[in-house]
Phi, psi and omega in degrees: 000134186279165181297326177295319180293324180291320179295317181297316176304314180294317180296315177301316175306319182288315177296318181289337176285348181251327180293139174299115179297338181292347181282350180103186182290156180231122177281166178292339180261000190289134176295113185266320180284301183296333180284341184091358172306322174242137164260182184295326177295316177303321179295320182289319175303312181298315177301316175299320185286322178295319175302316176293316181295319182255006175054043176234173173251111174274115180291140180304326177290348178270354183271082184244164178298320181301317181278339186237019183286334179208173178298314186292317180299318178294324177295317180298319176307303183301322179299315181295323185287318184287337179273353179291000000 
């Protein structure tokens, strides 16, 4: 498994642990913010969990719709941060 796939799997685990499972399955590319699946409190929880899991610091200016719009977008953002 590549690092990108591993990162995606880990992000998926974190996000799905926070999203209400009664809403049904969530794909990796599904819009989470604008659809209302995630609210600001959920984003804070996800950010904290991602920082702990990947041992990185996510800057406030990086918490954007583009970086947190989907599970795939979060994983892509993290891969970029880890590879810097």
